[in-house]
C-alpha positions, 0 to 999 in steps of 0.5 A: 787168208780169210779169218775163221770164227773159232771157239776155244772151250772148257768142259765143266767138272763131271758130276760124281755120285755121292759116296755115302750110301745107306744100303747096298740097294741104294748104292746099286740104284745110284750107280745105275743112274750114274752109268746111264747118265754118262752113256747119255753124254757119250751118245749126245756128244755130237750135238750141243745147244749154244747160248749167247751171253754177251761180253764177259770178263776173262775170269768168267766161266759158264760151267753150270747153267742157271736154268739147270744147275746139274747140267754139264756146260762148256764155255768159249770165246769167239775168235775171228770175224766171220760172223761179225758184226753179230758175233765178234772176236777181239775188237775195238768199239769206236765212236766217230768224232764227227757224227758220234756214230758207234761202230765196231772194228775187228782187232788187231789194228796198227796204231797208224791205221786210218778208220772210216766212219760207215755212217758219215765217211769221216776218216781219222787215225783212231788209235794214234792217241788215247781217247774215250771214243776208242775202247778195246773189247774182249771177245763175245763169250758163248756157252752150250749144253748137249742136245739130242743126237738126232736133232737136224739143224734148220735153215738159217740157224747158227750152228757150231762146227768142229774142224779138227781141234777147232770149233767154228760158228756158221749159219746153215744155208743148205740142207741135205739133198739140195743144190745151192747157188748165188744170184745178185746177192741172194741164195738160190736153193734148187733154183728158187730164191730163198726168202728169210723170215722177217725176224731174221731179215731185221736181225741182219740189217746192216746200217747204211745211214742214220739221221740220229748221227748225222754230221754238220754237212747236211748233204745226205737228206735233201729237200727242195729247200736244201738239207733236211734237218730232223726232227721236222714238224708235219703240219699238213704241207707236203715234205718231199726229200731224197737220200744221197748216198756217199762212199763211207769206206777207205777208198779214193771215192770216199765221200763221193756220190755212189750207189749203196755197196756191200762195205762192212765197217767192221772190215777196215783193213780188207781191200776188195772189189765191192758189189752193188746192193739191190736189197735195201730199205728205209725206216721212218720214225714218227712222233704223234703223227696223225693220218700220215700219207706217203709215197716212197720210191726205192730204185736198184739195178736188181729190181728197177723202180718200186713205188710204195703208196699210202692213200686215202679212200672212202673206205679208209686208208690203203697201202699198195706196191707198184713195180713198173717192170711188172705192172700186171702183178701189182698188189691189190690195195690193202686197208690199214688203220694207222693208230696215233701213238707217241712213236710209230715206225714205218719200214719199206724194203726190198729184200730177198725178192719181196717188197714189204711194208711194215708198221710198228713191227706189223707186216701190212703188205708184201709182194713178190718182185721180178728182177729187172731185165734191163739193168741200167746205171743208177745214181746214188742220189736217186735210190731212195726218194720220198716225193710225198710225205704229209700228216695232219700233225706230228713230226718226222723224227728219224730216217734210217737207211739199211741194207741186207747181207749180200751173198756171193761166191768167189767163183760165179755161176758155181752150183753146190750139190749136197748129198744126204747128211751134208750141209752148206754153211756160210758166215754172216761176214761174207767177205771174211768168212772161210765157209762152204764156198771154199771147202773141197767137200761139204760139211758132214752132219757128224761135224755139227755139234751145236745150235745157238739159241 
């Protein structure tokens, strides 16, 4: 049965009025203020604002906020994995002995269980012997204070829901009066594909490969001369390379070439059929790069091939996006001046039906994509390619491949229709989350008692 993300909480001591009054009038005024304050708490009991405070010791409590020493606060610990890896219950922090990649795994685990590094695919029995690379961690501690009862949660906010005597954290996906469906890993609202804000997209990146934690095989980033070793000096000559994806989870296909799938390093003990992910991206980190030029190709069964191009012209540098599936809707070249700095980041991605180019957290270009009509099989070493990459000087210091969350329903083609004051909630750890997909009825507004900051 899927785990729930539950929260056990404790009320802080109620604020009591002082007993020493100077006059009967002062006593009456203070009693009136106190009664109104208690009435406000009673009315606002169905809404709370939560605040993430990270891992805390067992003795810590959040009875009083530092910002508002008079406010009544509640405190609780996350228990479960439905919001992992962003909010975690009891877990283990591991570090791969081969590539030194750090990742978290949900607890409890058997000592004989085999762990698989989600970055390089190395497999070992992490709990069999004591090691500084295996650290048991307590649950994330959260705290919250009452908010207005008439506040309506917004889409993509993380909320707290009461379910009997338990409290669960989920994300708001559907609002009252909407119809919710799923298609190729995306959420459909009234038949339209929802596009998450850029900040939330970046928050939800799930790492697929990070060259800062590469193993000694050197078989993931491949150039014409063989394995690409970073950092790589860019001196005017073209550097072309491609990324080869291998299965980095516990299966018979471990370390074999395949397309990127929706595996979670946190769910080491879960056995299920994986989905091919169409929403992927690449991050390139440059050091002191002068006038870089690139052509990056991302290919998935969902969108087909998409080209991201940086070119020079008489008027300066231009960025553009080209999708062969829809050449009539190619983006117009966008001028952009790339400033030289000690460290620059370039991100290109295909997420929520949009192609984006981001430089140093600045959105330079975005273009809506169409879904590929003729879905063809794609090789795992052809999904991410950089045929052109050059600069007058500088170096390429890091390559990171990532994917978006893959939203799915266990019953395909099902449509959820919400009535007034009904909400549709999902957990970020889709394979493990018990949420609105499995409920017999939608979540009512009266069950939502808090909103995380």
